[in-house]
N, C-alpha and C positions, 0 to 999 in steps of 0.2 A: 475183285483184286483191287485193292486199294491204288488211286492213283496219286501219283508225290512230284515234286518239283525239289530237286536239291540245290540249296543256294552256296555257292563255294566263294572262298575268298580271291578278290581277282590278282591279289599278290600271289598265289600259289599257279596259277594260268599256267606259267610258262615251264612250270617244271611238273606239275602233275597233269595228267590226260583226263583224272576220274575212275580210270578201268577199276581199282578198287572198290570205289561208291556202288558203281553199278552192280558189279559181280555181287558185293553182298545183298544189295538191293533185290537183283533177282533170286539169289539162293536163299532168301530169309536170314542171312547172316548178321552178327554184331549187332547195331541199333534193331534191325528189324526182328529179332526173333520174336519180338512180341506180337509185330502183325503177321508174319510169315512174307512169303515174297509179295513184293510190290511193282508196280508201273510206273517206271520213272517218264511222266511225260513233259519234263522241262528239267533242264541242267541249266543255272545262269549264275552269274557272279552278283557278287553284293554292287556290283559298282566301284568299288575302291573306297577308302577311309575317308569317313567314316561308317560308309556303309548305307548311307541314306537310300540309295537307289534301291535296296532290298526291300524297302515296305512294300513301293509301289510295283515292283515284281513279283513279290508275292499276292497283291491283291490281284493284278493281273491275270496270275496263275489259277487262283481261285474263283474269278470270273469265268474261265475256260475249262473248269469242272475239277482241279485240284480238291483233292480230301484232305492232304496233308502236306505240310513243309517241312522239309527235312534241312537240317544245316551241317553240311559238308563237316568230315572230321576237321581240317585245317580251320575252320574257325572254332570250333568249342574245344578242340585237343591242340591245336597248332601243327599238325601231321602236314606236311612231312617237315617242315621247317623248324618245327621246335617252337614257336611261338605262337600261343592262343590270339585271336584277336581281341585286342582292347576295348573294343567296341560290345563285344558280344552281347553283351545282358543289356545295353540300351536298345540294339537291332532287334531282340527277341522281344523284348517288350513292347516295341512300338509296333512290329507285326503281329503280336497279341492281342493288342489294342484295333488294328487294322481290319483282322480279317475275322474277329470274333471267337467264341468259344466253341462252336461247333466244328471248327478246324483243326486237326490233331498236330502237335509241334512236336517231331523227335528232334532231339538236340547234337547229335553225332550221326555217324554212319558207322565206322569201322574202327 
C-alpha cells in the first residue's frame, strides 16, 4: 500500500478536520482511484501563507518513508472555503524539485 502525506491549507484547519480526505484515501476514491487505497502516514499543514514550510515538511516525510505527496483539496480546489491557494503552483514546483521525480505528487484528494 502506498504511503502518503497529505499537506493541507493552514487557513482551513479550524473548519475542516480532514475526515473526507481520510475517507477517500482509505477507500481509494477521488484522486486515489488511480492508486487504490493508500496509507496516510502524515497529515500536515503548509505552515501558512505563502507555504514555504510545506517544502521542508514534504522532504521530512520523504525521509520517513513517504512514497507520495498529496495536496488536500483545500489547497488545489479551495474546498471548503471556495478559495484555492494562490501559492499552490509555487509550492508544488518547489516540493517537486526538493523531493525528486521518484516521489509521486497527487494534486487533490476529493
